[in-house]
C-alpha positions in Angstrom: 3.1 14.0 3.4 2.3 12.5 0.0 -1.0 10.7 -0.7 -2.6 8.9 -3.6 -5.9 7.2 -4.0 -6.3 4.3 -6.5 -8.7 1.7 -7.6 -7.2 -1.8 -7.7 -7.6 -3.8 -10.8 -7.1 -7.2 -9.2 -7.5 -8.9 -5.8 -4.3 -9.0 -3.7 -3.4 -12.6 -3.0 -0.6 -13.6 -0.5 2.1 -13.5 -3.2 1.2 -10.0 -4.4 0.8 -8.9 -0.8 4.3 -10.0 0.0 5.6 -8.1 -3.1 3.7 -5.1 -1.9 5.3 -5.3 1.6 8.8 -5.9 0.2 8.4 -2.8 -2.0 7.2 -0.7 1.0 10.0 -1.9 3.2 12.7 -0.6 0.9 11.7 3.0 1.9 12.5 4.9 5.1 9.2 6.8 5.1 6.3 5.8 7.3 3.8 4.3 4.9 0.1 3.6 5.6 -2.6 2.1 3.5 -6.3 2.7 4.2 -9.4 1.1 2.8 -12.7 2.6 4.1 -11.9 3.5 7.7 -9.2 0.9 8.3 -5.6 2.2 8.3 -2.7 -0.2 8.4 1.1 -0.2 8.2 2.2 -0.9 4.6 5.3 -2.7 5.8 3.4 -5.5 7.7 2.3 -8.5 5.7 -0.4 -9.4 8.2 -1.8 -5.9 8.1 -2.0 -5.8 4.3 -3.6 -9.2 4.2 -6.2 -8.1 6.8 -7.4 -5.4 4.5 -8.9 -8.0 2.2 -8.1 -6.0 -1.0 -10.3 -7.1 -3.9 -10.9 -6.1 -7.5 -12.1 -2.5 -7.5 -11.1 -1.6 -3.9 -10.4 2.1 -3.3 -7.1 2.4 -1.5 -5.4 5.5 -0.1 -1.7 5.2 0.2 0.1 7.8 2.3 3.8 8.3 3.1 5.6 10.7 5.4 9.4 10.9 5.3 12.4 11.7 3.2 11.5 9.4 0.3 7.7 9.7 0.5 7.0 10.6 -3.1 9.1 7.8 -4.5 7.5 5.4 -2.0 3.9 6.3 -3.0 4.7 6.1 -6.7 6.4 2.6 -6.5 3.8 1.1 -4.2 1.0 2.4 -6.5 2.8 0.7 -9.4 2.8 -2.6 -7.6 -1.0 -2.4 -7.2 -1.8 -1.4 -10.8 
């Protein structure tokens, strides 16, 4: 399992959430995003929107699978 915690620089609007989900969906790994105690599937647009990611949110991105490291790195790049 690969994990990374980041602070977001901007709020995540619907367009950016869709880009986030598209990026996550390219990977085979099981990818989760958590904020506070809420953990969601990174490949679900509704789940990502439900997190209400705003400027300065502390997110933990975790992936488990064959391409987990690349997945975490690319998804983190989308959010920064």
